[in-house]
Residue frames relative to the residue before (quaternion, step in Angstrom):
aa qw qx qy qz dx dy dz
M 1.0000 0.0000 0.0000 0.0000 0.00 0.00 0.00
A 0.5925 0.6271 -0.3481 0.3668 3.57 1.21 -0.60
N 0.8573 0.0813 -0.0674 0.5039 3.56 -1.03 0.84
R 0.2153 0.7853 -0.5436 0.2034 3.61 0.96 0.84
R 0.3594 -0.6958 0.5778 0.2299 3.56 -1.05 0.70
I 0.1874 -0.7875 0.5816 0.0798 3.59 -0.67 1.15
T 0.3313 -0.7284 0.5649 0.2012 3.59 -0.85 0.92
I 0.2354 -0.7679 0.5841 0.1173 3.57 -0.83 1.02
F 0.0929 -0.7689 0.6324 -0.0154 3.55 -0.59 1.30
D 0.1391 -0.8136 0.5633 0.0373 3.55 -0.46 1.25
T 0.0849 -0.8137 0.5750 0.0048 3.59 -0.73 1.10
T 0.1977 0.8015 -0.5326 0.1868 3.61 1.13 0.64
L 0.7388 0.4308 -0.2330 0.4629 3.59 0.94 -0.90
R 0.6940 0.3722 -0.2871 0.5453 3.61 1.26 0.05
D 0.7831 0.2699 -0.1837 0.5293 3.58 0.23 -1.20
G 0.6263 0.5388 -0.3459 0.4447 3.58 0.99 -0.74
E 0.6736 0.4803 -0.3018 0.4738 3.62 0.89 -0.79
Q 0.6029 0.5697 -0.3746 0.4142 3.64 1.17 -0.27
S 0.4090 0.6786 -0.4828 0.3731 3.55 1.32 0.11
P 0.5676 -0.6207 0.4094 0.3534 3.61 -0.93 0.81
G 0.8194 0.2727 -0.2124 0.4574 3.51 -0.91 1.00
I 0.6254 0.5078 -0.3585 0.4716 3.60 1.23 -0.06
A 0.1319 0.7597 -0.6310 0.0857 3.53 -1.00 0.93
L 0.1544 -0.8263 0.5411 0.0244 3.55 -0.14 1.36
S 0.3602 -0.7053 0.5513 0.2625 3.59 -0.93 0.75
P 0.6820 -0.4647 0.3394 0.4514 3.62 -1.19 0.34
E 0.6496 0.5157 -0.3216 0.4567 3.60 0.94 -0.89
E 0.6637 0.4787 -0.3181 0.4787 3.65 0.91 -0.79
K 0.6143 0.5270 -0.3611 0.4632 3.64 1.00 -0.67
A 0.6625 0.5181 -0.3095 0.4437 3.58 0.95 -0.91
E 0.6305 0.5485 -0.3095 0.4536 3.52 1.11 -0.83
I 0.6788 0.4514 -0.2878 0.5026 3.57 0.93 -0.86
A 0.6118 0.5568 -0.3514 0.4383 3.58 1.00 -0.73
C 0.6449 0.5150 -0.3200 0.4652 3.60 0.95 -0.85
A 0.6481 0.5143 -0.3108 0.4678 3.56 1.05 -0.82
L 0.6485 0.5030 -0.3084 0.4810 3.60 1.09 -0.75
E 0.6052 0.5318 -0.3543 0.4747 3.55 1.10 -0.56
R 0.6661 0.4896 -0.3043 0.4732 3.58 0.89 -0.84
L 0.6344 0.5296 -0.3272 0.4583 3.57 1.13 -0.71
G 0.5321 -0.6526 0.4060 0.3551 3.64 1.10 -0.44
V 0.3018 0.7645 -0.5149 0.2436 3.59 1.24 0.36
D 0.4126 -0.7333 0.4851 0.2383 3.64 -0.95 0.75
V 0.7862 0.0974 -0.0061 0.6102 3.58 1.01 -0.89
I 0.1125 -0.7748 0.6194 0.0579 3.56 -0.94 0.91
E 0.1917 -0.7659 0.6017 0.1213 3.59 -0.59 1.10
A 0.2576 -0.8558 0.4422 0.0759 3.51 -0.23 1.46
G 0.7871 -0.2826 0.1911 0.5138 3.60 1.15 -0.41
F 0.4761 -0.6183 0.5479 0.3013 3.52 -1.39 -0.18
P 0.2798 -0.8510 0.4075 0.1775 3.64 0.36 1.22
V 0.6966 0.4915 -0.2958 0.4310 3.54 0.93 -0.78
S 0.5596 0.6539 -0.3753 0.3440 3.62 1.23 -0.50
S 0.7953 -0.1235 0.0967 0.5856 3.68 0.99 -0.61
P 0.6189 -0.5294 0.4147 0.4057 3.60 -1.24 0.47
G 0.6390 0.5360 -0.3350 0.4383 3.61 1.00 -0.80
D 0.6722 0.4836 -0.3114 0.4662 3.59 0.96 -0.78
F 0.5908 0.5516 -0.3540 0.4705 3.57 1.10 -0.72
E 0.6967 0.4474 -0.2844 0.4833 3.65 0.85 -0.94
G 0.5842 0.5818 -0.3711 0.4272 3.58 1.13 -0.62
V 0.6428 0.5202 -0.3084 0.4703 3.56 0.98 -0.96
R 0.6432 0.5258 -0.3082 0.4635 3.58 0.94 -0.97
A 0.6801 0.5122 -0.2979 0.4317 3.55 0.86 -0.95
V 0.6431 0.5124 -0.3029 0.4817 3.58 1.08 -0.78
G 0.6400 0.5246 -0.3172 0.4633 3.59 1.02 -0.81
A 0.6878 0.4675 -0.2771 0.4812 3.55 1.09 -0.73
A 0.6767 0.5479 -0.2807 0.4038 3.61 1.13 -0.60
V 0.7997 0.2452 -0.0956 0.5397 3.55 1.04 -0.78
S 0.1529 -0.7859 0.5905 0.1014 3.58 -1.20 0.47
G 0.6341 0.5487 -0.3613 0.4079 3.61 1.05 -0.33
P 0.7529 0.3493 -0.2426 0.5022 3.62 0.65 -0.95
T 0.5356 -0.5633 0.5195 0.3550 3.49 -1.33 0.35
V 0.2203 -0.7660 0.5863 0.1447 3.66 -0.87 0.82
A 0.1381 -0.8021 0.5803 0.0278 3.58 -0.74 1.15
A 0.1230 -0.7529 0.6418 0.0775 3.50 -1.30 0.62
L 0.4232 -0.7321 0.4923 0.2066 3.55 -0.95 0.98
A 0.0869 0.7909 -0.6040 0.0461 3.61 -1.10 0.63
R 0.4354 -0.6235 0.5768 0.2981 3.54 -1.22 0.56
T 0.6421 -0.5325 0.3651 0.4132 3.62 -1.19 -0.05
R 0.4703 0.6886 -0.4315 0.3441 3.55 1.24 0.16
R 0.5976 -0.6100 0.3944 0.3394 3.57 -0.95 0.83
E 0.6717 0.4831 -0.3325 0.4527 3.58 0.87 -0.88
D 0.6177 0.5364 -0.3603 0.4482 3.67 1.01 -0.65
L 0.6809 0.5076 -0.2806 0.4471 3.50 0.92 -1.02
D 0.6595 0.5101 -0.3043 0.4607 3.57 0.95 -0.84
A 0.6456 0.5150 -0.3135 0.4686 3.58 1.00 -0.84
A 0.6586 0.4992 -0.3221 0.4619 3.62 0.88 -0.84
V 0.6455 0.5251 -0.3270 0.4480 3.55 0.92 -0.91
E 0.6648 0.5020 -0.2898 0.4712 3.59 0.92 -0.91
A 0.6721 0.4956 -0.3234 0.4451 3.59 0.90 -0.83
L 0.7042 0.4362 -0.2641 0.4941 3.60 1.12 -0.59
A 0.4228 0.7744 -0.4279 0.1962 3.62 1.19 -0.30
D 0.7884 0.3224 -0.1671 0.4965 3.56 0.97 -0.82
A 0.3053 0.7708 -0.5114 0.2262 3.58 1.21 0.30
R 0.5061 -0.6730 0.4672 0.2698 3.57 -1.14 0.83
G 0.7776 0.3070 -0.1492 0.5281 3.56 1.07 -0.77
R 0.7675 -0.3016 0.2626 0.5011 3.53 -1.21 -0.62
T 0.2075 -0.7782 0.5811 0.1174 3.56 -1.23 0.61
R 0.1420 -0.7891 0.5962 0.0414 3.46 -1.22 0.64
M 0.2298 -0.7195 0.6326 0.1714 3.58 -0.97 0.80
H 0.1335 -0.7650 0.6267 0.0646 3.58 -0.94 0.97
V 0.0621 -0.8126 0.5785 -0.0352 3.52 -0.28 1.35
F 0.0339 -0.8166 0.5759 0.0191 3.60 -0.92 0.85
L 0.0346 0.7721 -0.6334 0.0382 3.51 -1.22 0.62
A 0.4617 -0.7097 0.4600 0.2674 3.59 -0.79 0.95
T 0.1677 -0.7987 0.5741 0.0663 3.55 -1.15 0.80
S 0.5464 0.6134 -0.4229 0.3827 3.64 1.18 -0.12
P 0.6445 -0.5468 0.3821 0.3736 3.59 -1.12 0.62
I 0.6933 0.4741 -0.2992 0.4528 3.61 0.82 -0.88
H 0.6556 0.4795 -0.3216 0.4866 3.60 1.02 -0.68
M 0.6666 0.5104 -0.3248 0.4354 3.60 0.82 -0.89
E 0.7181 0.4499 -0.2423 0.4725 3.54 0.96 -0.95
R 0.8023 0.3617 -0.1544 0.4491 3.59 0.61 -1.15
K 0.7524 0.3607 -0.2081 0.5103 3.65 1.05 -0.68
L 0.7889 0.3353 -0.1812 0.4820 3.55 0.77 -1.01
G 0.2434 -0.7694 0.5484 0.2192 3.59 0.95 -0.76
L 0.5061 0.6387 -0.4061 0.4136 3.57 1.12 0.75
E 0.4121 -0.6539 0.5756 0.2670 3.50 -1.29 0.54
P 0.6711 -0.5199 0.3331 0.4103 3.58 -1.10 0.48
P 0.6513 0.4930 -0.3533 0.4559 3.68 0.82 -0.68
E 0.6438 0.5131 -0.3441 0.4514 3.56 1.03 -0.64
V 0.6058 0.5468 -0.3520 0.4584 3.55 1.06 -0.65
V 0.6261 0.5292 -0.3234 0.4726 3.59 0.97 -0.92
E 0.7023 0.4737 -0.2855 0.4482 3.64 0.81 -0.92
Q 0.6442 0.5182 -0.3273 0.4575 3.55 1.04 -0.77
A 0.6301 0.5221 -0.3340 0.4678 3.57 1.05 -0.73
R 0.6481 0.5097 -0.3095 0.4736 3.57 0.97 -0.87
F 0.6454 0.5216 -0.3284 0.4512 3.62 0.90 -0.90
A 0.7120 0.4914 -0.2880 0.4106 3.57 0.66 -1.14
V 0.6839 0.4759 -0.3022 0.4630 3.58 0.81 -0.84
S 0.6709 0.4778 -0.3081 0.4760 3.58 0.90 -0.87
Y 0.6363 0.5574 -0.3379 0.4125 3.62 1.06 -0.65
V 0.7705 0.3257 -0.1959 0.5116 3.61 1.11 -0.61
A 0.4951 0.6479 -0.4464 0.3685 3.60 1.19 -0.29
G 0.7468 0.3132 -0.2693 0.5212 3.54 -0.78 1.10
R 0.6958 0.4458 -0.2782 0.4897 3.61 1.21 -0.40
V 0.7129 0.1934 -0.1558 0.6558 3.52 1.44 -0.18
D 0.6351 -0.5619 0.3747 0.3748 3.56 -1.30 0.33
E 0.7963 0.0721 -0.0085 0.6005 3.59 1.04 -0.72
V 0.1792 -0.7365 0.6434 0.1069 3.50 -1.37 0.51
E 0.0876 -0.7492 0.6552 0.0411 3.50 -0.94 1.05
F 0.1009 -0.7840 0.6084 0.0710 3.53 -1.06 0.83
S 0.1616 -0.7940 0.5842 0.0467 3.56 -0.91 1.04
C 0.2841 -0.7133 0.6202 0.1607 3.49 -1.05 0.96
E 0.2652 -0.8036 0.5089 0.1581 3.59 0.07 1.28
D 0.8169 0.1111 -0.1416 0.5480 3.63 -0.98 0.94
A 0.1287 0.8527 -0.4956 0.1037 3.55 1.02 0.74
T 0.7214 0.4865 -0.2695 0.4127 3.47 0.91 -0.97
R 0.6706 0.3893 -0.3252 0.5412 3.57 1.25 0.05
S 0.5349 0.6165 -0.3915 0.4250 3.56 1.24 0.51
D 0.5808 -0.5486 0.4582 0.3894 3.55 -1.29 0.21
P 0.4888 -0.7042 0.4223 0.2945 3.63 -0.56 1.09
A 0.6340 0.5328 -0.3219 0.4589 3.59 1.07 -0.81
F 0.6790 0.4695 -0.3119 0.4704 3.60 1.01 -0.76
V 0.5979 0.5428 -0.3540 0.4718 3.60 1.06 -0.70
A 0.6300 0.5230 -0.3289 0.4705 3.57 1.01 -0.79
E 0.6493 0.5359 -0.3100 0.4417 3.59 0.94 -0.87
V 0.6647 0.4881 -0.2751 0.4943 3.55 0.98 -0.98
S 0.6475 0.5246 -0.3121 0.4562 3.60 0.93 -0.88
R 0.6497 0.5167 -0.3191 0.4572 3.59 0.98 -0.83
A 0.6455 0.5209 -0.3200 0.4579 3.55 0.99 -0.80
A 0.6612 0.5103 -0.2929 0.4653 3.51 1.01 -0.91
I 0.6354 0.5084 -0.3232 0.4831 3.65 1.00 -0.76
E 0.6567 0.5152 -0.3053 0.4584 3.58 0.85 -0.91
A 0.6830 0.4708 -0.2730 0.4872 3.62 1.13 -0.68
G 0.7055 -0.4821 0.2747 0.4409 3.63 1.18 -0.18
A 0.4288 0.6962 -0.4894 0.3031 3.65 1.11 0.11
T 0.2723 -0.7798 0.5524 0.1125 3.48 -1.02 0.96
T 0.7676 0.1811 -0.1310 0.6007 3.52 1.35 -0.30
I 0.1424 -0.7717 0.6117 0.1004 3.61 -0.96 0.77
N 0.1119 -0.8019 0.5856 0.0385 3.56 -0.70 1.06
L 0.1309 -0.7859 0.6038 0.0242 3.57 -0.83 1.08
P 0.0848 -0.8665 0.4916 0.0185 3.59 0.31 1.23
D 0.3208 -0.6517 0.6476 0.2303 3.51 -1.37 0.51
T 0.1704 -0.8774 0.4386 0.0936 3.52 0.67 1.27
V 0.7964 0.2734 -0.1465 0.5193 3.62 0.91 -0.78
G 0.5211 -0.6723 0.4047 0.3357 3.64 1.21 0.40
Y 0.3060 0.7989 -0.4638 0.2302 3.60 1.11 0.64
S 0.6673 0.5803 -0.3129 0.3464 3.59 0.89 -0.88
L 0.3011 -0.6469 0.6573 0.2425 3.49 -1.43 0.35
P 0.6699 -0.5645 0.2838 0.3900 3.62 -0.97 0.72
E 0.7182 0.4197 -0.2895 0.4736 3.62 0.67 -0.88
E 0.5934 0.5672 -0.3342 0.4631 3.52 1.20 -0.63
H 0.6509 0.5253 -0.2974 0.4603 3.51 1.07 -0.95
A 0.6643 0.5012 -0.3011 0.4657 3.57 0.94 -0.92
Q 0.6406 0.5179 -0.3242 0.4650 3.58 0.96 -0.79
F 0.6075 0.5557 -0.3452 0.4506 3.59 0.98 -0.83
L 0.6851 0.4888 -0.2872 0.4574 3.59 0.83 -0.98
R 0.6416 0.5190 -0.3285 0.4594 3.55 1.00 -0.82
E 0.6507 0.5080 -0.3303 0.4576 3.61 0.99 -0.77
V 0.6404 0.5188 -0.3316 0.4590 3.58 0.90 -0.81
R 0.6483 0.5094 -0.3169 0.4688 3.57 0.96 -0.90
R 0.6463 0.5261 -0.3268 0.4458 3.58 0.97 -0.76
F 0.6890 0.4716 -0.2627 0.4836 3.57 1.03 -0.89
C 0.7947 0.2198 -0.0994 0.5571 3.56 1.14 -0.66
P 0.1397 -0.8177 0.5524 0.0816 3.61 0.17 1.17
E 0.5180 0.6401 -0.4271 0.3735 3.62 1.17 -0.36
L 0.5501 0.6273 -0.4013 0.3779 3.62 1.17 -0.41
E 0.5788 0.5889 -0.3917 0.4059 3.57 1.14 -0.38
R 0.6417 0.5133 -0.3203 0.4714 3.67 1.22 -0.31
V 0.7580 0.3360 -0.1935 0.5245 3.64 1.17 -0.24
T 0.5755 -0.5576 0.4425 0.4025 3.60 -1.25 -0.06
L 0.2161 -0.7646 0.5940 0.1258 3.55 -0.90 0.97
S 0.1270 -0.8257 0.5497 -0.0006 3.55 -0.75 1.17
V 0.1563 -0.7548 0.6243 0.1270 3.50 -1.28 0.48
H 0.0717 -0.7619 0.6436 -0.0101 3.57 -1.13 0.80
C 0.0002 -0.8525 0.5178 -0.0719 3.55 -0.16 1.32
H 0.2489 -0.7526 0.5923 0.1438 3.56 -1.02 0.87
N 0.5024 -0.7226 0.4391 0.1806 3.50 -1.28 0.74
D 0.2188 0.8195 -0.5148 0.1250 3.65 1.08 0.43
L 0.7533 0.2867 -0.1683 0.5674 3.64 1.06 -0.66
G 0.5612 -0.6225 0.3806 0.3906 3.61 1.22 0.32
L 0.5893 0.6218 -0.3290 0.3972 3.62 1.22 0.30
A 0.3311 0.7934 -0.4789 0.1778 3.61 1.21 0.14
V 0.6871 0.4692 -0.2855 0.4757 3.58 0.91 -0.90
A 0.6370 0.5351 -0.3169 0.4555 3.56 1.05 -0.89
N 0.6794 0.4780 -0.2842 0.4787 3.53 0.93 -0.91
T 0.6076 0.5281 -0.3724 0.4618 3.65 1.00 -0.68
L 0.6894 0.4725 -0.3012 0.4591 3.61 0.82 -0.87
A 0.6026 0.5291 -0.3605 0.4765 3.56 1.10 -0.62
G 0.6245 0.5460 -0.3300 0.4505 3.55 1.03 -0.82
V 0.6242 0.5186 -0.3197 0.4891 3.62 1.05 -0.84
S 0.6755 0.4912 -0.3196 0.4476 3.56 0.83 -0.84
A 0.6843 0.4718 -0.2658 0.4884 3.60 1.25 -0.54
G 0.7319 -0.4739 0.2376 0.4281 3.56 1.22 0.22
A 0.4502 0.6838 -0.4562 0.3488 3.60 1.26 0.04
T 0.1678 -0.8070 0.5604 0.0806 3.58 -0.98 0.82
Q 0.7062 0.2924 -0.2502 0.5943 3.55 1.36 0.17
I 0.0745 -0.7690 0.6321 0.0591 3.52 -1.04 0.86
E 0.2756 -0.7541 0.5845 0.1174 3.55 -1.11 0.93
C 0.1090 0.8171 -0.5384 0.1750 3.56 -0.58 1.16
T 0.2687 -0.7477 0.5800 0.1798 3.55 -1.32 0.08
I 0.5747 -0.5593 0.4657 0.3742 3.53 -1.26 0.44
N 0.8258 0.1233 -0.1272 0.5354 3.62 -0.91 0.91
G 0.5072 -0.6820 0.4102 0.3308 3.66 1.17 0.14
I 0.3513 0.7471 -0.5083 0.2451 3.62 1.11 0.40
G 0.3084 0.7455 -0.5511 0.2130 3.57 -1.18 0.43
E 0.7830 -0.3024 0.2451 0.4852 3.57 -1.35 -0.11
R 0.8602 0.0711 -0.0616 0.5012 3.54 -1.15 0.81
A 0.8346 -0.1076 0.1167 0.5275 3.62 -0.57 -1.14
G 0.6303 -0.5937 0.3146 0.3889 3.59 1.28 0.09
N 0.5362 -0.6262 0.4814 0.2977 3.53 -1.36 -0.06
A 0.6553 -0.4066 0.3964 0.4982 3.58 -1.25 -0.13
A 0.4046 -0.7211 0.5173 0.2207 3.56 -0.92 1.03
L 0.5067 -0.6605 0.4645 0.3022 3.55 -0.78 1.00
E 0.7001 0.4837 -0.3005 0.4309 3.60 0.71 -0.98
E 0.6625 0.4952 -0.3246 0.4588 3.61 1.05 -0.64
V 0.6536 0.5070 -0.3140 0.4660 3.59 0.91 -0.84
V 0.6816 0.5073 -0.2906 0.4400 3.53 0.87 -1.03
M 0.7042 0.4426 -0.2805 0.4791 3.55 0.91 -0.84
A 0.5824 0.5299 -0.3855 0.4809 3.66 1.08 -0.47
L 0.6568 0.4943 -0.3220 0.4696 3.63 0.93 -0.76
R 0.6784 0.5016 -0.2814 0.4571 3.56 1.06 -0.79
V 0.7142 0.4463 -0.2638 0.4703 3.57 0.82 -1.03
R 0.7832 0.2950 -0.1459 0.5275 3.55 0.96 -0.80
A 0.1678 0.8048 -0.5416 0.1756 3.57 1.06 0.86
D 0.5616 0.6092 -0.3774 0.4136 3.60 1.17 -0.50
S 0.7403 0.3770 -0.2071 0.5167 3.55 1.08 -0.74
L 0.7633 0.3971 -0.2048 0.4666 3.60 0.86 -0.95
G 0.2668 -0.8289 0.4656 0.1580 3.57 1.16 -0.42
C 0.5683 0.5990 -0.3602 0.4341 3.53 1.16 0.71
Q 0.1288 -0.7669 0.6223 0.0897 3.53 -1.27 0.40
T 0.2155 -0.7389 0.6216 0.1452 3.56 -1.31 0.42
G 0.4869 -0.6505 0.4788 0.3324 3.52 -1.32 0.01
I 0.3862 0.7616 -0.4428 0.2733 3.54 1.27 0.30
D 0.2937 -0.7098 0.6161 0.1742 3.56 -1.01 0.91
V 0.2872 -0.8227 0.4656 0.1547 3.55 -0.07 1.35
S 0.5529 0.6272 -0.4162 0.3573 3.62 1.10 -0.34
G 0.6794 0.4744 -0.2989 0.4734 3.61 1.22 -0.28
I 0.4219 0.7419 -0.4548 0.2545 3.58 1.20 0.02
G 0.6626 0.5134 -0.3046 0.4523 3.58 0.91 -0.81
R 0.6644 0.5063 -0.3038 0.4582 3.57 0.96 -0.89
I 0.7072 0.4492 -0.2893 0.4630 3.62 0.77 -0.95
S 0.5564 0.5889 -0.3812 0.4453 3.59 1.07 -0.51
Q 0.7074 0.4642 -0.2464 0.4726 3.49 0.86 -1.06
L 0.6163 0.5377 -0.3410 0.4635 3.61 1.07 -0.78
V 0.6894 0.4769 -0.2995 0.4556 3.61 0.77 -0.94
S 0.6339 0.5177 -0.3259 0.4732 3.58 1.01 -0.78
Q 0.6730 0.5014 -0.3072 0.4487 3.59 0.89 -0.82
L 0.7311 0.4337 -0.2439 0.4668 3.63 0.83 -0.98
T 0.7123 0.4314 -0.2709 0.4828 3.63 1.04 -0.58
G 0.3975 -0.7135 0.4841 0.3140 3.57 1.12 -0.59
Y 0.5427 0.5869 -0.4046 0.4442 3.55 1.35 0.17
S 0.2422 -0.7799 0.5564 0.1534 3.60 -0.52 1.14
V 0.4787 -0.6539 0.5181 0.2737 3.50 -1.23 0.61
Q 0.4411 -0.6902 0.4957 0.2887 3.61 -0.74 0.97
R 0.6096 -0.6151 0.3579 0.3492 3.59 -0.98 0.86
N 0.7821 0.3538 -0.2009 0.4719 3.56 0.85 -0.83
K 0.3436 0.7420 -0.5138 0.2596 3.60 1.21 0.41
A 0.5563 -0.6171 0.4472 0.3313 3.53 -1.06 0.87
I 0.8478 0.1925 -0.2162 0.4443 3.54 -1.32 0.80
V 0.8621 0.1309 -0.0574 0.4862 3.68 0.54 -1.04
G 0.4546 0.6746 -0.4649 0.3495 3.61 1.18 0.09
A 0.6396 -0.5655 0.3683 0.3681 3.52 -1.15 0.69
S 0.7426 0.3907 -0.2238 0.4958 3.61 1.12 -0.63
A 0.4030 0.7670 -0.4463 0.2240 3.57 1.27 -0.04
F 0.7708 0.1605 -0.1083 0.6070 3.59 1.23 -0.57
A 0.4713 0.6279 -0.4768 0.3954 3.56 0.98 0.83
H 0.1085 -0.7992 0.5912 0.0011 3.55 -0.86 1.06
E 0.0738 -0.8344 0.5457 0.0248 3.59 -0.52 1.18
A 0.6007 0.5839 -0.3793 0.3929 3.57 0.99 -0.66
G 0.5719 -0.6492 0.3797 0.3275 3.54 -0.89 0.90
I 0.6510 0.5127 -0.3197 0.4594 3.53 0.94 -0.93
H 0.6532 0.5079 -0.3153 0.4647 3.57 0.96 -0.84
Q 0.6522 0.5209 -0.3116 0.4541 3.58 0.93 -0.94
D 0.6260 0.5370 -0.3261 0.4620 3.60 0.96 -0.82
G 0.6630 0.4956 -0.2954 0.4770 3.56 0.95 -0.96
M 0.6766 0.4953 -0.3084 0.4491 3.59 0.83 -0.91
L 0.6348 0.5265 -0.3354 0.4554 3.62 1.00 -0.64
K 0.6838 0.4765 -0.2716 0.4813 3.53 1.17 -0.63
D 0.7625 -0.1419 0.1500 0.6131 3.57 1.05 -0.95
T 0.3896 -0.7540 0.4667 0.2489 3.62 -0.40 1.09
A 0.5820 0.5987 -0.3745 0.4031 3.60 1.17 -0.51
T 0.5151 0.6522 -0.4283 0.3547 3.65 1.17 -0.30
Y 0.8333 0.1089 -0.0368 0.5407 3.59 0.96 -0.77
Q 0.6961 0.3845 -0.2942 0.5301 3.64 1.20 0.28
I 0.2292 -0.7758 0.5767 0.1143 3.58 -0.96 0.97
M 0.7235 0.2959 -0.2046 0.5892 3.59 1.31 -0.01
D 0.3644 -0.6900 0.5673 0.2632 3.56 -1.23 0.38
P 0.3589 -0.7752 0.4640 0.2345 3.59 -0.31 1.22
E 0.5946 0.5659 -0.3860 0.4209 3.67 1.02 -0.58
E 0.5872 0.5768 -0.3588 0.4402 3.56 1.11 -0.64
L 0.7298 0.4004 -0.2198 0.5087 3.62 1.13 -0.68
G 0.5441 -0.6109 0.4023 0.4110 3.62 1.25 0.13
L 0.5778 0.5698 -0.3653 0.4561 3.58 1.23 0.52
T 0.3178 -0.7455 0.5395 0.2283 3.67 -1.16 0.02
M 0.4218 -0.6457 0.5817 0.2585 3.47 -1.38 0.50
T 0.0151 -0.7952 0.6054 0.0300 3.65 -0.99 0.70
L 0.2541 -0.7158 0.6330 0.1497 3.48 -1.38 0.53
P 0.0956 -0.8393 0.5309 0.0676 3.62 0.40 1.12
L 0.4279 -0.6861 0.5291 0.2573 3.55 -1.15 0.69
G 0.1963 0.7649 -0.5905 0.1666 3.54 -0.87 1.03
K 0.7647 -0.4056 0.2315 0.4441 3.53 -1.29 0.11
H 0.6901 0.4633 -0.2889 0.4751 3.64 1.18 -0.43
S 0.4930 0.6897 -0.4242 0.3183 3.58 1.20 -0.11
G 0.3165 -0.7725 0.5229 0.1720 3.54 -1.14 0.65
R 0.7604 -0.4025 0.2564 0.4405 3.56 -1.29 0.03
H 0.6518 0.5369 -0.3472 0.4078 3.59 0.90 -0.84
A 0.6740 0.4768 -0.2977 0.4794 3.63 0.93 -0.84
F 0.6530 0.5080 -0.3273 0.4566 3.58 0.99 -0.73
R 0.6483 0.4924 -0.3240 0.4819 3.61 1.02 -0.77
R 0.6451 0.5095 -0.3472 0.4513 3.62 0.96 -0.73
A 0.6407 0.5195 -0.3433 0.4491 3.61 1.02 -0.73
C 0.6339 0.5338 -0.3094 0.4663 3.54 1.10 -0.77
E 0.6622 0.5003 -0.2886 0.4774 3.57 0.99 -0.85
Q 0.6562 0.5018 -0.3166 0.4662 3.54 0.97 -0.82
A 0.6640 0.4725 -0.2821 0.5062 3.63 1.17 -0.52
G 0.5423 -0.6651 0.3788 0.3464 3.58 1.25 0.13
M 0.4732 0.6781 -0.4512 0.3355 3.58 1.19 0.44
Q 0.1531 -0.7534 0.6338 0.0855 3.52 -0.97 0.92
L 0.0310 -0.8489 0.5247 -0.0558 3.55 -0.28 1.27
T 0.4281 -0.6402 0.5524 0.3190 3.53 -1.04 0.66
D 0.6784 -0.4739 0.3602 0.4305 3.51 -1.29 0.23
D 0.6650 0.4900 -0.3189 0.4648 3.62 0.90 -0.85
D 0.6556 0.5165 -0.3297 0.4413 3.60 0.94 -0.85
F 0.6485 0.5198 -0.3175 0.4566 3.51 1.00 -0.93
A 0.6565 0.5162 -0.3258 0.4431 3.61 0.89 -0.92
A 0.6606 0.4832 -0.3195 0.4776 3.60 0.95 -0.77
A 0.6512 0.5140 -0.3242 0.4545 3.60 0.92 -0.78
F 0.6779 0.4873 -0.3070 0.4570 3.55 0.91 -0.91
R 0.6221 0.5250 -0.3463 0.4663 3.57 1.01 -0.74
R 0.6690 0.4822 -0.3142 0.4704 3.62 0.88 -0.82
F 0.5951 0.5696 -0.3486 0.4471 3.58 1.08 -0.75
K 0.6772 0.4963 -0.3024 0.4513 3.55 0.82 -0.97
E 0.6157 0.5465 -0.3408 0.4540 3.56 1.04 -0.90
L 0.6914 0.4794 -0.2856 0.4588 3.63 0.84 -0.98
A 0.6766 0.5288 -0.3032 0.4132 3.53 0.91 -1.00
D 0.6166 0.5502 -0.3485 0.4424 3.61 1.16 -0.42
T 0.7698 0.3491 -0.1815 0.5026 3.53 1.20 -0.41
R 0.7375 0.3658 -0.2025 0.5303 3.61 1.26 -0.18
K 0.4887 -0.6542 0.4873 0.3094 3.60 -1.09 0.60
A 0.7934 0.1110 -0.0550 0.5960 3.61 1.07 -0.60
V 0.0284 -0.7901 0.6124 -0.0032 3.53 -0.97 0.91
T 0.1716 -0.7787 0.5989 0.0740 3.54 -0.96 0.98
L 0.6463 -0.5037 0.3892 0.4208 3.56 -1.30 0.29
Y 0.5627 0.5955 -0.3665 0.4410 3.56 1.17 -0.72
D 0.6472 0.5227 -0.3181 0.4548 3.59 0.88 -1.00
V 0.6867 0.5052 -0.2923 0.4333 3.55 0.81 -1.06
F 0.7726 0.3904 -0.2218 0.4489 3.57 0.61 -1.07
E 0.5499 0.5543 -0.4100 0.4715 3.59 1.21 -0.27
E 0.6585 0.4980 -0.3079 0.4728 3.52 1.01 -0.89
V 0.6371 0.5389 -0.3097 0.4557 3.59 0.95 -0.88
A 0.6564 0.5051 -0.3074 0.4686 3.58 0.92 -0.94
A 0.6576 0.5194 -0.3134 0.4468 3.58 0.95 -0.95
A 0.6516 0.5235 -0.3135 0.4507 3.52 1.06 -0.76
């Protein structure tokens, strides 16, 4: 398990784009794909070609734009889906992957598909065999896997592997799992299906209970070697596991998880901003890694510690990620941070002037959400 290489499968352009209100043009998909390539992503899921002419062209545009990452296209087990995806990938510059999915949970099989379990097994076998050889790789996903019988998931996975699947993905489609439960599910499926040792085991976790990243890491601990994620965690409903969070968890806690990725973390800040700009989805201020407050320290005790040694309150170097650390001035700020702000502004204050300014700053900070040095010294001058 030590020092395992984890494949990063980014689905910003497919599952991420399924967020309500996002509609990326082929050119915008290509722009994000090029940024993902620079970031070091291994697989880019470019879209669902049969879903619309625009998505078909988006997949083609991504395939033409990048050559390093494998480009994947999503398809159901229907012949028309599979043919459309193969066609959309036909002129790709690099490796291609068909991502076929079919639900395996009782509620999905009965209420959505209207299929009996043996029919699901045969559809999985048909779809994979139909496209194997027409693309470089085939990934098969058991949709809603974590609400499925592990033995049945193993049966479907075995059929897909026998038909030519090179990756098996066991998604937590509705974000239902708890971390240890998720890990145990994967262990059970691996026990029932030893054939999984011959292929890549992938996890794709949704964030409905706020556990997408935790479940993804639990999946890695249970033997998964591919994780499916999105920039800024965008995606259906509450979103997907955020690429930047999973990658940095694997990096910062490599001592415990024993894994590495090929991601160049210096590009994380830039691509977060790009995706936010092109999708129109702003990043919440307190979001881990890329939120505006992720490396902001307002409390006086924290600011004092940071001025002495950044390791007191930071476990990552924001500059390494293309981001910056800040010590914003607010009602909780202390003297050290206020003095630093004054010095950075080029102000040389006597002890009495500083004491008066700091006293006025605290008075203002108790009544305002944001206080600037201009506010403080304008008030001091007026007094």
